[in-house]
N, C-alpha and C positions, 0 to 999 in steps of 0.2 A: 821372503816379500819385503818390500821396502815399506819404511813408515808412512809414505804419502799415500801408498795405496790402501793401507790399513785406514787412515783418516778419510779416504774416498768412500769404501766400503761402509764404514761407520756412519757417514754422515748421510749417505742413500738410504740405509737403514733407519735412522733417526727420523729421516724425512717421511720415509713411506709410513712408521709409526705415528707419527702425528698427523698427516693426511688421514690416515684409517680412522683414528680416534676423533678427531673433527668432525668428519663426515658422519660417523656413526651417531653422533652426540643427540639427543632428544633437542629438539628447537622449541623455545618456549613460545605459543600464540600471541601475535604482536596483538597491539589495541583494536585493530583493524579487523584481524579474525575474529576477536572475540565480540565484537559490534555485529559483524555480518551474522555469526552463529545466533546472538539475541534476535536480531531483527527476523530471521528467518523463523525462529520458532514462535517470533509474535505472530507473523502472518500465517502460520501452518492453521491456525483455526478460523482462517476466512475465505475458505474456498467458496464457489458458488455451486449451488447443488445443479443436477443435470436438468430439474425442470423449471429452472429458473428462466424469465421472461428475456426475450432479446429485447435490447437496449432501443432499437430501432422501431419497436413497437410501442414504446413510450413518446416517441415524437409527436404523435397527435394529441397528447392530454396538455402540450405545452401552449401558451396563448400565443396566437399569430401575432405577427407585427402589424403595425397599423397605429394611426393617432400619435406620429411621432416617437412611437417604439420601434425597435428593430431587435428580433429574435436571432442570435446566434447559437449554432449549437456547436459546443465546446467537447462534448465526451458521448462517447455512446459504446457500451460494453454489455455482454452478457449481464443481466439484473440490474442494470445502471445506465441513466441517461441524464445528461446535464446540458443547460442552455443557459445563455446570459441573456439577459434584458439590458438593452442601450437605448437611450435617448440623447440624441445629437452628439453621438459618438462616447458619450460618457457612460460607464457602467452602471445601472441602479439596481440591478439584483441579480442572483444568481438562483436558479432553480434547478432543483433535484430530482428526479423521480427513483426511486430503487425499489426492487422486488424484494419484501422481507422474508422470503422463504428460506433463505440462506440464512438469516439472522433472526430465529424466532423470538429470543429474548428482547429484540427491539419492536415487535408487535405487541410483546405483553406489555412494556411499558406504558402503552397508550389506553389500557383499561383502568388504569390508575388516576389517569388525568380527568381532570374535572372540566376541561375547556372544550368546546366544539366550535367548527367553522364550519356552517353549511351543513350541518348536522352530522358532521364528521368529527371524530376525536382529534383534539390537537394538542400538542405541547410545546411549551418554550425550551429551546437548547441553547443556552448562552444568551446573553443581552442581545444579539441580531439575529437570530434564527426561530424560525417556526415550522414547527413540522406538523403534518396531518396524514391521518391513517385513513386509507381510501383502500376498499375491499377488504379481504381477507388479512 
């Protein structure tokens, strides 16, 4: 055997070993993989119950357009509906209705509230939101 043939065989074997070792090595999860896993775990407890009301059934509770105001439906899904109230093309309010059957802890927060609106328990959420519990 000639020396050049031995070098070629040795180079081929070394290249094969390097490829085998690097392809079988454990890959550390990237920051994107970690973020995806964290957000998936955070959302896992937010499933909508089977008996949640369809969002389209909430639409009748939104105020109608009129008096210079325009109602624009923006989102509708099981257990939730949302509409924007606009005046002269400018958004003045976002109205949301959600079914609390999927989140019983949310409904429980209203029992501690001292506020009422039209006889229904209400509570402040931040500085720009007010929520009212109507029904169960």
